C-alpha positions in Angstrom: 7.8 30.7 -23.2 4.8 28.6 -24.2 7.0 26.5 -26.4 9.5 26.2 -23.6 6.6 25.1 -21.4 5.6 22.3 -23.8 9.2 21.1 -24.0 9.5 21.1 -20.2 6.2 19.2 -19.9 7.4 16.6 -22.4 10.8 16.2 -20.6 9.0 15.9 -17.2 6.7 13.2 -18.6 9.7 11.4 -20.2 11.6 10.8 -16.9 11.8 7.0 -16.7 11.4 6.8 -13.0 11.1 3.0 -12.8 14.2 2.4 -15.0 16.4 5.0 -13.2 15.3 4.0 -9.7 15.8 0.3 -10.5 19.3 0.8 -11.9 20.4 3.2 -9.2 19.1 1.4 -6.1 18.8 -2.2 -7.1 21.1 -2.6 -10.1 18.1 -3.9 -12.0 16.5 -2.8 -15.3 12.8 -3.5 -14.8 12.4 -3.7 -18.6 14.3 -7.0 -18.4 11.9 -8.6 -15.9 8.2 -9.2 -15.4 6.1 -7.6 -18.1 9.0 -5.6 -19.3 7.0 -2.4 -18.9 8.9 0.6 -17.3 6.1 1.6 -15.0 4.8 1.4 -11.4 2.9 -1.9 -11.8 5.9 -3.8 -13.1 8.1 -2.1 -10.5 5.8 -3.4 -7.7 6.1 -7.0 -9.1 9.9 -6.9 -9.8 11.3 -4.6 -7.0 8.6 -4.7 -4.3 6.1 -2.4 -2.7 8.4 0.3 -1.5 10.0 0.8 -5.0 6.6 0.5 -6.6 5.1 3.2 -4.4 8.0 5.6 -5.0 7.8 5.1 -8.8 4.0 5.6 -8.7 4.2 8.8 -6.6 7.0 10.3 -8.7 5.1 9.6 -11.9 2.0 11.2 -10.5 4.0 14.3 -9.5 5.4 14.4 -13.1 1.9 14.8 -14.5 0.8 17.2 -11.8 3.8 19.5 -12.3 3.7 19.4 -16.1 0.0 20.2 -16.1 0.5 23.0 -13.6 3.1 24.8 -15.9 0.1 26.7 -17.2 -0.3 28.5 -13.9 3.0 30.5 -13.8 2.6 31.2 -17.5 -0.8 32.7 -16.8 0.6 34.7 -13.8 3.4 36.0 -16.1 0.9 37.1 -18.7 1.8 34.6 -21.5 -1.6 33.0 -21.5 -5.0 34.4 -20.4 -7.0 33.2 -17.5 -9.8 32.2 -19.9 -7.4 29.8 -21.6 -5.9 28.3 -18.4 -7.9 25.0 -18.5 -7.0 24.6 -22.2 -3.3 24.9 -21.6 -3.6 22.6 -18.6 -5.1 20.0 -20.8 -2.4 20.5 -23.5 0.5 20.4 -21.0 -1.0 17.3 -19.4 -1.4 15.5 -22.7 2.2 16.4 -23.6 3.4 15.0 -20.3 1.5 11.7 -20.7 2.8 11.5 -24.3 6.3 12.0 -22.9 5.8 9.1 -20.5 4.6 6.8 -23.3 7.2 7.9 -25.7 10.1 8.7 -23.4 13.0 10.6 -25.0 15.3 8.9 -22.5 14.2 5.4 -23.6 14.4 5.8 -27.4 10.7 6.9 -27.4 9.5 3.6 -25.7 8.1 4.2 -22.3 5.3 3.2 -19.9 1.6 3.3 -20.2 1.0 6.7 -18.7 -1.6 5.9 -16.1 0.1 7.5 -13.0 1.1 10.5 -15.1 -2.5 10.8 -16.3 -3.6 10.7 -12.7 -1.3 13.6 -11.9 -2.8 15.5 -14.7 -6.3 14.8 -13.4 -5.4 16.0 -9.9 -4.0 19.3 -11.4 -7.2 19.8 -13.3 -9.9 18.7 -10.8 -8.6 17.0 -7.7 -12.1 16.2 -6.4 -13.0 14.2 -9.5 -9.5 12.7 -9.5 -10.1 11.4 -5.9 -13.3 9.8 -7.1 -11.4 8.1 -9.9 -8.8 6.8 -7.5 -11.6 5.3 -5.4 -13.1 3.7 -8.6 -9.6 2.3 -9.4 -9.2 0.8 -5.9 -12.8 -0.7 -5.9 -12.3 -2.2 -9.4 -9.0 -3.7 -8.4 -10.5 -5.2 -5.2 -13.3 -6.7 -7.2 -11.5 -7.9 -10.4 -7.8 -8.0 -9.4 -6.7 -6.5 -12.7 -4.6 -3.3 -12.6 -5.0 -2.8 -16.3 -8.8 -3.1 -16.1 -8.9 -0.7 -13.1 -6.8 1.8 -15.0 -9.1 1.7 -18.0 -12.3 2.1 -16.0 -10.9 4.9 -13.8 -9.6 6.7 -17.0 -13.1 6.5 -18.5 -14.7 7.7 -15.2 -12.9 11.1 -15.3 -14.5 12.6 -18.5 -17.8 10.8 -17.8 -18.1 12.4 -14.4 -17.3 15.8 -15.8 -19.8 15.3 -18.5 -22.9 13.8 -16.7 -22.6 14.3 -12.9 -24.3 17.7 -12.1 -22.1 18.3 -9.0 -18.9 18.2 -11.2 -20.2 19.1 -14.6 -17.7 21.3 -16.4 -18.4 24.3 -18.5 -15.4 23.4 -20.7 -16.4 20.9 -23.3 -12.8 20.6 -24.4 -12.0 19.0 -21.1 -14.5 16.3 -21.7 -13.4 15.7 -25.2 -9.7 15.4 -24.3 -10.7 13.3 -21.3 -12.2 10.7 -23.7 -9.2 11.1 -26.0 -6.9 10.2 -23.1 -9.1 7.3 -22.2 -8.7 6.0 -25.8 -4.9 6.4 -25.4 -5.0 4.4 -22.1 -7.0 1.6 -23.9 -4.5 1.6 -26.7 -1.5 1.3 -24.4 -3.2 -1.6 -22.6 -4.4 -3.5 -25.7 -2.1 -6.4 -24.9 -3.5 -6.5 -21.3 -7.0 -6.5 -22.7 -6.1 -9.5 -24.9 -4.6 -11.3 -21.9 -7.8 -10.7 -19.9 -9.9 -12.1 -22.6 -7.6 -15.1 -22.9 -7.6 -15.6 -19.1 -3.8 -15.0 -19.0 -3.6 -11.6 -17.4 -1.8 -11.6 -14.0 -4.0 -10.7 -11.0 -2.9 -8.3 -8.3 -4.2 -8.8 -4.8 -4.4 -5.5 -3.0 -5.2 -6.7 0.5 -3.2 -9.9 0.6 -0.3 -11.6 -1.1 -1.4 -14.5 -3.2 -0.2 -16.2 -6.4 -2.7 -16.8 -9.1 
C-alpha cells in the first residue's frame, strides 16, 4: 500500500495540466509558445488569466492531494502517527518530482512551484500562507515570477527553522524544505541567468504592461 501510495503521488504530480487544458480547450500546446514551459506562468502568458488560474489551482491541488495520501495510510494502520510528517514529506517530494519529470511528457515537465505550494499547504497551511504573501510581495516589488518563486520556496524551511511561533520539532522537515528550495533553484537556473543578463520577462500583477 505504501508503494502504491508513492506511485499514485508520482502520477498525480505528473499530470500535465497546462498541456492537457491547452490542447482540450484552446487547441494549443503551451510548450510551443512563450517560454515553452508547461506550467502556470507560461499558461498565463499564452492562454490568458483564466486558463493560468485554472492550471495553477489544479497543480496546487495535485501537490496537496499527493502529500495527503499519508493520512489515509495512517488511518488504515500502514504507517504510524509518529511517522506521518515524514511520509507527507516523501509523498510531496515524489509529487513535485512527478511534475518536473512528468511520465506523460517523456519525463520533461514544469518547474514544480505550484505543486510544491500544494505540498506546503498540506504540511503547514499557516506557513504556506505566509510564503504566498512573500511571493506576492516579491512579485509586486521586482516583477519576476521566477525570483518570487525562489524566495518563497526558501522562506518555507527558514520560517520552520528560525521563527519561534512556527518552529518545528521535525528537523527532517527543515532539511527537506531546503532540499526542495535547491530543486526550485535548479529548475529556474535559466531564469536566474536571464535576470542577471536583464533579459527575464517581467510580470505586472496589478496592471497590464509590456516591458
